[in-house]
C-alpha positions as CSV (number, residue, x, y, z in Angstrom):
1,M,-2.9,8.3,10.2
2,S,-4.9,6.0,12.5
3,S,-8.4,5.1,11.6
4,I,-11.3,7.2,12.8
5,N,-14.9,6.2,13.6
6,R,-17.4,8.9,12.7
7,S,-20.9,8.3,11.4
8,G,-21.3,9.1,7.7
9,F,-17.8,8.0,6.7
10,S,-17.4,5.4,3.9
11,R,-15.6,2.5,5.4
12,R,-13.0,2.5,2.6
13,E,-12.0,6.1,3.5
14,E,-11.6,5.8,7.2
15,S,-7.8,5.8,6.9
16,L,-5.3,6.8,4.4
17,G,-4.6,3.1,3.7
18,D,-8.2,2.6,2.9
19,W,-8.2,5.6,0.7
20,F,-5.5,4.0,-1.5
21,G,-8.1,1.4,-2.4
22,T,-10.3,4.0,-4.1
23,S,-10.0,5.1,-7.7
24,R,-8.1,8.2,-6.8
25,G,-5.9,6.3,-4.4
26,K,-5.0,3.7,-6.9
27,Y,-4.0,6.3,-9.4
28,V,-1.6,7.9,-6.9
29,L,-0.4,4.6,-5.6
30,A,0.6,3.3,-9.0
31,W,2.8,6.3,-9.6
32,E,4.3,6.2,-6.1
33,R,5.1,2.5,-6.2
34,T,7.2,3.1,-9.3
35,Q,9.0,6.2,-8.0
36,L,9.7,4.9,-4.5
37,A,10.9,1.5,-5.8
38,A,13.4,3.3,-8.0
39,A,14.5,5.6,-5.1
40,V,15.2,2.8,-2.6
41,E,16.6,0.0,-4.8
42,D,20.1,1.5,-4.9
43,V,20.3,2.4,-1.2
44,F,22.5,-0.1,0.5
45,G,23.1,-1.0,4.2
46,F,21.7,-3.4,6.8
47,R,18.4,-1.8,8.1
48,A,15.6,-0.1,6.2
49,L,12.6,1.3,8.0
50,Q,9.2,2.3,6.6
51,I,7.0,4.5,8.9
52,G,3.3,4.1,8.5
53,L,1.1,2.4,5.8
54,P,2.2,-1.1,6.7
55,Q,-0.3,-2.6,4.3
56,I,1.8,-1.2,1.4
57,N,5.4,-2.4,1.2
58,F,7.4,0.5,-0.2
59,L,10.6,-1.3,0.7
60,E,10.0,-4.2,-1.6
61,A,12.6,-3.1,-4.2
62,N,15.3,-2.6,-1.6
63,R,17.8,-5.3,-0.9
64,M,18.8,-4.7,2.7
65,P,18.7,-7.9,4.9
66,F,16.5,-6.3,7.5
67,R,13.5,-4.3,6.4
68,F,10.6,-3.4,8.8
69,S,7.8,-1.0,9.4
70,A,7.0,1.1,12.5
71,G,4.1,3.3,13.5
72,L,0.8,3.3,15.3
73,D,-1.1,1.7,12.4
74,R,-2.3,-1.8,12.9
75,G,0.0,-4.2,11.1
76,C,3.3,-2.4,11.7
77,D,6.2,-4.7,12.7
78,L,7.1,-2.3,15.5
79,A,4.3,-0.5,17.3
80,A,5.8,2.9,18.1
81,D,5.0,6.6,18.0
82,P,7.0,8.1,15.0
83,V,8.0,11.0,17.2
84,S,9.7,8.6,19.7
85,L,11.1,5.5,18.0
86,P,12.5,2.8,20.3
87,L,15.6,2.6,18.2
88,A,19.2,3.4,18.9
89,S,20.7,6.5,17.4
90,A,22.5,6.0,14.1
91,S,21.1,2.5,13.7
92,V,19.1,2.7,10.4
93,D,20.4,3.1,6.8
94,L,17.2,4.1,5.1
95,V,13.9,5.6,6.2
96,V,10.8,5.9,4.0
97,L,8.0,8.3,5.0
98,P,4.9,7.7,2.7
99,H,2.5,10.5,3.5
100,V,3.4,10.6,7.2
101,L,4.3,14.3,7.6
102,E,1.1,15.9,6.3
103,F,-1.1,13.8,8.6
104,S,1.0,14.4,11.7
105,A,0.4,17.0,14.4
106,D,4.1,17.6,14.7
107,P,6.0,16.8,11.4
108,H,9.1,18.6,12.7
109,R,9.5,16.1,15.6
110,I,9.2,13.2,13.2
111,L,11.9,14.5,11.0
112,R,14.2,15.1,14.0
113,E,13.6,11.6,15.2
114,V,14.4,10.2,11.7
115,E,17.6,12.2,11.7
116,R,18.5,10.7,15.1
117,V,18.0,7.1,14.1
118,L,19.7,7.5,10.6
119,M,23.3,6.5,10.1
120,P,25.7,9.1,8.8
121,E,25.2,9.2,5.0
122,G,21.9,7.4,5.6
123,Q,19.0,8.3,3.3
124,I,15.4,9.4,3.7
125,V,12.7,9.1,1.1
126,I,9.5,11.2,1.5
127,A,6.2,11.1,-0.4
128,G,3.7,13.9,0.0
129,F,0.8,15.7,-1.5
130,N,1.6,19.0,-3.3
131,P,-0.4,22.0,-2.2
132,L,0.6,23.9,-5.4
133,S,-1.5,21.6,-7.6
134,L,-5.0,20.8,-8.7
135,W,-5.0,18.4,-5.7
136,G,-4.1,21.2,-3.4
137,L,-6.8,23.4,-4.9
138,R,-9.3,20.6,-4.4
139,R,-8.4,20.4,-0.7
140,K,-8.9,24.2,-0.3
141,L,-12.4,23.9,-1.9
142,A,-13.3,20.7,-0.1
143,R,-16.6,21.0,1.9
144,R,-15.4,18.3,4.3
145,R,-11.9,18.4,5.6
146,D,-12.4,15.3,7.7
147,L,-12.0,12.9,4.7
148,Y,-8.8,11.6,3.3
149,P,-6.6,12.9,1.8
150,W,-8.1,16.4,2.3
151,R,-7.8,16.2,6.1
152,G,-4.0,16.4,5.8
153,E,-1.9,19.5,6.0
154,F,-0.2,19.5,2.6
155,I,3.4,20.6,2.9
156,G,5.1,22.4,0.0
157,L,8.3,21.0,-1.4
158,A,10.2,24.3,-0.8
159,R,9.1,24.4,2.8
160,L,10.1,20.8,3.3
161,R,13.5,21.3,1.8
162,D,14.1,24.1,4.3
163,W,13.2,21.8,7.2
164,M,15.6,19.2,5.8
165,K,18.4,21.6,5.4
166,L,18.2,22.7,9.0
167,L,18.5,19.1,10.1
168,G,21.6,18.6,8.0
169,F,20.0,16.7,5.1
170,E,21.1,17.2,1.5
171,V,18.4,16.7,-1.1
172,N,19.7,14.6,-3.9
173,G,16.7,14.1,-6.1
174,G,13.0,13.7,-6.5
175,R,10.1,14.1,-8.8
176,F,6.5,15.4,-9.2
177,G,3.7,13.3,-10.6
178,C,-0.1,12.7,-10.9
179,Y,-1.1,15.8,-12.9
180,A,-4.6,14.8,-13.7
181,P,-7.4,16.4,-11.7
182,P,-8.5,14.4,-8.6
183,F,-11.6,13.0,-10.2
184,R,-13.5,10.4,-8.1
185,H,-14.2,8.0,-11.0
186,R,-11.7,6.0,-12.8
187,R,-13.0,6.7,-16.3
188,W,-12.3,10.4,-15.9
189,L,-8.9,9.8,-14.5
190,R,-8.1,7.8,-17.6
191,R,-9.5,10.5,-20.0
192,F,-7.0,13.0,-18.5
193,R,-4.0,10.7,-18.7
194,F,-2.6,13.0,-21.4
195,M,-1.9,15.5,-18.6
196,E,0.9,13.3,-17.3
197,H,3.1,14.0,-20.2
198,A,2.0,17.6,-20.7
199,G,2.4,18.4,-17.0
200,D,5.7,16.7,-16.8
201,R,6.9,18.9,-19.7
202,W,5.2,22.3,-19.2
203,W,4.3,22.6,-15.5
204,P,6.5,20.0,-13.7
205,I,6.1,21.5,-10.2
206,A,2.3,21.3,-10.3
207,G,2.0,17.5,-9.9
208,G,-0.5,16.3,-7.3
209,V,2.1,14.4,-5.3
210,Y,5.9,14.4,-5.0
211,M,8.7,12.1,-4.0
212,M,11.9,13.5,-2.5
213,R,15.1,11.8,-1.5
214,A,17.8,13.2,0.8
215,V,21.0,12.1,2.5
216,K,22.1,12.8,6.0
217,R,25.3,14.7,6.0
218,T,27.5,14.7,9.1
219,V,29.9,17.7,9.6
220,G,33.5,16.7,10.0
221,M,32.9,13.1,8.9
222,R,35.4,11.7,6.5
223,L,34.8,8.6,4.4
224,V,37.7,6.2,4.5
225,T,38.3,4.5,1.2
226,P,40.9,2.0,0.0
227,N,44.2,3.3,-1.5
228,W,44.1,2.4,-5.1
229,R,47.5,3.9,-6.0
230,N,48.9,0.4,-6.0
231,G,48.0,-0.7,-9.5
232,R,48.4,-4.4,-8.7
233,A,46.0,-4.1,-5.8
234,A,43.5,-2.2,-8.0
235,A,43.7,-4.9,-10.7
236,K,42.9,-7.6,-8.2
237,S,40.1,-5.7,-6.5
238,F,38.1,-4.3,-9.4
239,V,35.6,-6.6,-11.0
240,P,33.7,-5.6,-14.1
241,V,30.1,-5.0,-13.2
242,A,27.2,-3.2,-14.7
243,H,27.2,0.5,-13.7
244,R,24.1,2.4,-12.7
245,E,23.8,6.1,-12.0
246,P,23.4,6.5,-8.3
247,H,20.1,8.4,-8.6
248,A,17.8,6.1,-10.6
249,A,14.1,6.7,-10.8
250,V,11.7,6.7,-13.7
251,H,11.3,4.4,-16.6
252,R,11.4,6.2,-19.9
253,G,12.3,4.4,-23.1
254,G,14.3,1.8,-21.1
255,A,16.4,4.5,-19.4
256,R,16.1,5.1,-15.6
257,V,16.9,8.5,-14.3
258,L,16.1,10.3,-11.1
259,R,15.5,13.8,-12.1
260,L,16.5,16.6,-9.8
261,I,13.6,19.0,-9.2
262,I,15.0,21.5,-6.7
263,G,17.4,24.3,-6.8
264,G,17.1,25.0,-10.5
265,V,18.9,21.9,-11.6
266,K,17.9,20.8,-15.1
267,D,16.6,17.4,-15.7
268,E,19.1,14.9,-16.9
269,D,16.9,13.4,-19.5
270,R,15.8,16.6,-21.2
């Protein structure tokens, strides 16, 4: 995802971060900010890591005391190759990968490295472009594959899920979005806003981008919890607090629900 210097490129599209400043990029970014914020806000621990795109803080909604970015992009808190992070194994509670895999020469190695640094029961949140969409079709028909985002190798969600399963991750939610065609101009994107609701209802797997969240499962690990059989201890320990479903995501009529999109699970809000 590093910047490239070739004649004929628009300066604003020399990197993915620059592309997010275009009309198409702002359209995608607005959706992803909402989805990723909802996906990371209820993940707790001590350390949260974002790989790539340091100019966009996707960890802002998270409340961990230590949040930082890593990668080869200028502006990262930690300058490091994502395939070889200078972090101890099982040292991070949350990792966010915003469009890292489709622009990497070896996405498998990045996922393996993320699995290494994640704590047991740690979570990973991935944002990517969907090849089975109008955006994926636009990439196939693109005359120039050296421009963002068409230069990336879009990874299908089913394929990504298989990779995650092999590494011991359990997908616990996600969502598709950005159903409007990838028009260059803002006015056309606005005219096709109606496709957001229509696509979400009638062809939910055809969104231009997706967000997926998964948890690292460790075979043989047992969570040790307090013994609440003693009613007196339970009475002293429990404090009435507002309860939120563990998989929160989208705003719809005041309700926040992270809808499962994989494995034939029906949406909770339908």
